[in-house]
N, C-alpha and C positions, 0 to 999 in steps of 0.2 A: 294445529300442529302440536304434537306431544312434546313434553319437556325431555330433552336429551340428557343422558347420564354420561359425564365425561370420563370415559375409560379408554385409555390409549390402547390401540390395537397391538397385540403381541407379535404380529407378523414382522419379520425382519425387513427393513426397507431395501428395495431393489434399485440398482442403477437405472437411470432413465436414458434410453437411447437418444443420441444427439439429433437424429431426424425427427423423433417425437417432440423433443424439446423445442426444435425450430418451428413447430406449428403454432406456438404461442406468440402473442403480441404483447410488448415490443421485443421479446427475445429474438424473434425472427430477423430483426434488424441488426443483430450483432455480426461482426466479422467472423469468418471461420475460426480463427485462432481464439477469439474470445468465447465463441460457442463451445469449443473444446474445453476451455478452462471451466466454464459453467457446468458443462455436462459431468465433469469429474466430481462435482460437489452436490449434484442434484439426484435425489433418490425418490422412487415411487413409494408413497406411504399408503398402506392398505387400511381403510377405515371400515369398521363393521357397521352393519345396518343399525339405524336409530341413534347414531352418534352425531355430534355437532363438530365438524372439523375446524370451524372458525374459533372454537374455544379450546383447542388442544395444542396450540403453539406455546412452547416454553421459552422461546428466544425473542429477539427484538422484532422490528418491523419487517414483515414478510409479505410477499405476493403469493396468494394461494390459487393454484390452477387445478381444475377438474380434468383428470386424464380419462377416466372411465366410470360408468355408472350414472345413477340419477341422484341429483342433489336437490332437496326441497329448500326454497329460500323464502323467508318471511320478512317483509319490510316493516319499518317503523309505522307506516300508515295502515298496516294490516293486509296489504296485498300479498299474494303468494304466487310464486312461479316455480316451475321445475326446470333445472338446468341439466342437460344431458351431455356426458362426455363425448368428444368427437364432433360436436356441432360447431358452427361458426361462432355462436354465442360463448362457447366454452374456450375459445381462443384467448379470451380476455380474463384478467384476474377477477376473483370473487372479492371485490373491494368493499369490505364491510362499512368503512367510514364514509367513503365518497357516495356509495349507493344507498346509504342509510339502511343497512340490513340489521334487523333485530336479532335474528338467529337463523341457523340452517340445520338441516337434518338429512342424514344419508337414508334415502328411501330404499336403496339397495346397497349391497357392499360396493364401496367406491374406491378408486385409486386417485390420489391427489399428489401434487408436488408443491413444495414450498421453496421460494427463492428469496434470498436476502435482498431486500429492496435497495439498501445502500450499495451493496456490491454490484447489483444490476445497473444502478444509475451511474456508478463510476465507469463501468464497462462501456455503457452507451455514450457517456460524455467524452471519454478518451478516444473512442472510435470515431465519433463525429468530428472532434477537433483535429484529429490526425489526418482527416481528409477521406476517410473510408465512406463510400456511398453504398448503401444497401441496395440489392437488386430491386428494381421497381420503384425506388424512391425518386421523387420529383425534385430536381435541383433547379431553382429559379435563377440564382445568381451564380456566375462562374467564378469560383475562387481559385486562387493560385494553388495548385496541388503541392503538397510537401515533397521535397526531393528525397526525403528519408523514408524508406520503407521499413516499418517497424516490425520486429519479430516479437512475438508474445512474451518471450522470456525476458526481454529487455524492460518491458513495462507490464510485468505480471500483475494481474488485477488485485491479487492479495497483497502485493507490495504497495500498489497504489492506494489500497484501503488503509494499510497499517504502517507504511514506511514514510520516507521523507516526502513523497509526492502527495500524501494524504493531506498535508497542510498547504499545498500549492494552490493559490487562488485560481479559479477556473479561467480568469482573464489572462493568467500567465501561461497556461498550458499551450494555447495556440501560438503564442509568441515563441515559446521554447521550441515547438516543432519547426517553426519557420527559421530558427537560428541554428538548430542542430545540423551538423554535417556528418556525412558517413565516409569512412576511409577503410580501404582494404589493407590488411597487414599480413606479414609473413612470419613463419616460425623463426625465432631467433632475433626478431626486430625489437629493439629497445624503444619503448614508448615514452617513458619518463625516466629521468636519471637523478639519483640522489644528489642533492646539493644545488641543483639548478632551480631557477625561478619557475613558479607555476604559471602555466599559460592556458591549460584546458582542463575541463572536467570530462571524464570518460565513462561511457557505459559500454560493456561488452555485448555486442549483438550476436556474434558467433565466435567460437574458438575458446582457447584456454590460455591464461597468462600466469606467470610466476612473479611474486612480490619478494624482493630480497633487500637486505640492508647491510652496509658495511659498519660493523660495530667497532672494529679494531683495524686500523690501516695496515697492520702487519699480517692480518688474517684474511682469508677469502670471504666473500659475502655470505651472510646467513640467510637461508630461505625461510621466509616468514609464513607464506601462504600460497595456495594455488587457487586462482579464481576463474570463473567461467561465465557463460552466458547469463545475463541478468545481474551481474555484479558491477559495481561502480568503483572508480578509483580517481585519485587526484584532488579530492575535495579538501584535504587538510591544508595544503599549501595555499589554496585559494581562499578558504574560509578564514584562515589566520594571517594571510598575507605574508607568508614566510617561504623558505626554500623547500624543495621536495625532501621528504625524510626517508624515501625508499626508492628503489629502482623497480620498474615493472617491465618485464620482458615477455614477449609472446612465446608460448610453448608450442603452439600450433598456428597454422594459417587461420585467419579469421576476419572479422569485420567489427569496427568500433564506431560508436557515435560519440561526437565530442562537441562541447559547448565552450566558447571562449570565456576567459576569466571575467570580463566585464558583464557578459550576459549571465554567467553563473551568479555573480553577486546581485545583479538586478532582479533576476527572475526566480532564483532559488534561495540564496542566502538571506536576502533582505526580508522576505515574508515568512521565513521558517525559523530563523534564529532571533528570538526575542530576548530582551534584557530586563532585569529588575535592579533597583538600587538596594543598598544594604538594608534599609528599613523595611522595604517590601519583602526582601528575602528572609529576614528574621521572622517576619509575621508568617510567611508561608511555611517556614520550618516549624513554627509553633503549631501550625495546623496539620503537620504530618509530612511535609516535604523533607528531603534529605540532602545535606551538603555533599557534593562530590568534588573532591580536589584532584585535578588532572595534572598536577605538577609532578616532577620526579620524586621518587620515594625519599631521597635525602632532603628535599625541600619540605616535604610533608612532615618528616620526623623532626625537623628543626622547629617548625611552627605550622599549625593548622587550626582551622575553626573547630570548635568543640562539636564532637559527634560526627565529623566528616569522614567519609570513606575515601580511600585513595585508589585511583585508577589512572596512572600516568597515560597521557595522550597516546604515546607510541605503543602501549599495551592494551588500550581500551577495547579493541575488538575481541581480544582474547578473554576479556572479563565481562562481556555482555551478558552471558548466561547467569552471572551471579547477581545481576541487577533485577530489581522487582518492577515489572512493567505496570503494576498498579500504583506505583509511587511517582511523585514528581521529584525531579532532581534539580537542585540549584548548583550549577556547574561553575567552578571558579579556578582561577590561576592567579598569577601575579598582576597581570594587566588586563585580562579579558581576551587576549589574542588566542592563546591555546584553548581556552574554554569555548570560544566561538566555534573552533574546528570540532571540538568534542561534542558540542550540542548538535551540530549538523550530523555527525556520525550516529549519535543516539537517535535522532529523528529518523534516519534511514532504517533503523531497526525497531521502529515503533515505540520508542521510549520517550516519555514526556520530560523535556529538559528546558530550562531557561538559563541564561548567562548572568552572572553577577557583574553588573556594569562596572567597567574599569578595574575589575579584580580587587584583590586584597589591598593593593597599593592605595586605593581611594578610601579605604575604611579607617 
């Protein structure tokens, strides 16, 4: 086999039809909604003859599938085979490590598709744990089906990979599905009220809601945000064990998923919100972490840790774009209560954060 020269094809990648994508294994086992998500980010890559597609990936771990053309494969033991697109053998990934492939070469112009292995695994895991059974799959044990029918927007795979659920242990996922309940809601219905005790964590399955807050008792509520399918709310009061700091009212009819406070703490908060003591925090800051003070601006101005940024808890969502996702943040407040809520919010948006144990009061 001749040595390939790694020159990336100049042809612009083309979207891969969902039906074509579903011919591959284990992609074919995905639910229809997950398949739609994956199809949106999968593109046909055209590779010129005499190039090695296994050496042309510039990103992380990927599954490589041959869509069309002939691919020569040479194994570490010297054996050679030809893989042809559209055959049963081509339904499986060209797994260089597991199959001990030394190199490959496009014997003809070929079409390939690369799929992020981590994203695919997340999709498969959540599909299976939510009770989805792929057509033709053999189910030996009869499990209790989840009463909740999940809409893809509520647990979008990209949020699962980068948001709060990315840190959720697999063992907790199935328990969460079992404990989630679904409720139908109407336009104008108040779901949570400012000042009340927190009781549930909510995910919007369908519909749109408005978040508002009373800042001055003599003035009407101020609208803070409009949220829709895929958004979550109610976590601040549960994570910090305080009262609701805003009111959420449905703008349209819809459907919500909700998780009781104790279930939220056990399944979501506990494994996601981690703490460090002051000595550990100082060491991490010396290694590049950043202090994040989530107290009110007046508290911050009166006294704060050297180098700390200020993002008050009630304004945190509006300041997320100013935070660096490549950094780790050591979140603190006076006692650790507000910072716990802040760390959970940051995790929801893919920002790495830990809480200063017991806050500045313990330092």
